[in-house]
N, C-alpha and C positions, 0 to 999 in steps of 0.2 A: 503494501500500500505505501500512495503517495504523500510523506507529511504536509499538515497544512502552514509551514512556516511563508508560503505565502503560490498564489492557484498559479498551477502549470498550466498554458493554452497550446493544443495543442490543433492540426487541420488537415482535413481532409475534402480535396476538391472534383469528386464525385463529377462524371457527363453522365445526361441523365435522355432519353429518346423524348424531341417531338416527333412529333403523326407532320406537318410542314417538313419532317426529314434532315431538319437542326436538330441541333445536342444542347440543348442547357444545361450548366455549369455551378455543381453548389459547392459553395464553402464554407465550413462549416470550425467553428471556436470553440474543440475540448474543452473545460474543466477537470484536467488529469483526476484532479484528487475527491474532486464526485461524482464526474462522468457527468457530466451536467453541461448541453450546449447552451453554451456562452452569449454568441454570435453566427451569424449564417446569412447567406445572401444566394440565391439564382438568379444567372443571367444566361445572357443569349452569346456571353465572351468570356473571356477569359485574363480581362486585361487586370491590371495591381490595384484596381478601385475598389477591384470582386473582392481582393483579400485584403484588402489595409480598412475598407470601409466599417467590416462588419468588426473586424477584433479595435479599429479606435471608440468604438459604440456600447463596444465588450470593458474593454479598462475605464473610460469614463464612467459605465454605468454602476460598475463594481469596487472600483477603485485598486489602486495596487503598491506593491513597494517597489522601490528600486530592484532591479534582480533576479521580477519575471524573466519565465521563461519561456519563450515561444520555439515550437521544433515546427516547420516543415520539409515537406520534398526540397532539390533545388532549384526549382521552377522561378521562371524574370522573374513574376511578378512579386515574389520576395527578394530581392534586388534590388528594386524601381529605388531610385530615387525619396518620391513618396514613404514609401515604406522605410528606408531608410533611416528618414528624416521623425519616424511616429518610436522607432525604436530608439532611434537618442533622445528624443522629447521624454518619451514614458520612461528614457533608464532600461530598455528589456533587455536580456541576455537571448542573443539568435544565436537557436540549434541548427541543423541542417542533416537530415539521410543521408547515406553515404547514396551516390548512385545505384544505382538497380537490386537497393536494398528494403524491401518492402518492412521486414522486421524491424525495421528502424522507429517505423513511425507501423507497430500493430495497435495503436489505440485509434486513431484512422481507422485501417484495415477493419481493424472488429467493426467500429460504427457503418464502417462502407457495408456489410454484408446483411449486420443485421438492418440497413434500411431498403435493402434490396430485400430481403424475404420479406421484411413486413411489411412494402409496401408493396409489394406485388406490379412489381412494372409492366401495362395494358402493354398486349399485344401492337405494336403500332406505334407507338409509346405513348407521353401521355400530348392532351387535345391541345393544349399553349402554355405559355410562359404563362401565362396567366393562373391558369387553375390547376399550373401544377405550384407556384407559388403560394395556393388557399392548399393544396392539400399539405405539402415541408407545416405549413404555419401552425398546422392540426396535428400535423402528427409531431413534431417538433414539440411543440408550448403545451396541448395536449395530452401528450401520448407521454412522450419521450421523457420530460425531463418530470412529468408531476407522478407519472406511475407507468412505466414500466422498469418494472425492479432488475436488477445485477444483482450476480453471486457473487461480483468483489468489493459489494456493497453489504455485504448481511441480508441481502432478497430484501434492498429500499430503493426508493427510485432517487434517484438527486436531486429530486429538492429537500423531501424528507432524511437523507440524510447530511446534506448543509446544513439542516435546519438544527436538526439532534449535533451538529458540530459544536455551530454558534450559542445553541443552547448553552448546553457543555461549559464552554469556554469562553463562553462571553463578550 
């Protein structure tokens, strides 16, 4: 288990099919202590704001101490000028997976496998980005963070696990 001295975030960036023949790219930032998804965004592109904006919102909403570790793969989005500025502004530590090694970001890979299994991607893809965004909101905020039980959390959901932690530690 990861200790709570400061939350750590990891990222997954899966792509999801749309009926238009295009792909939608989902960015998810997860608190590795509680497994709570703290920021996410889905778009039809993989530009740097896809990864930077949900992280920035999570940092502002949750508050961080200097030294928060963020982990991602080696995509160009994480090396952009604006992402580097965000890392510097919040005094984050940035860690990246080794090339072609999914085990370096096992939490993200696990989340993606759960998401694919539990969302049951429709044959031919999702109807459009707006519908997919709504489906993901219901899944992430209405199920994953608040009702989905995790064996690593003693079979509690992320929100309850985190609430218990803060109740005990103040």
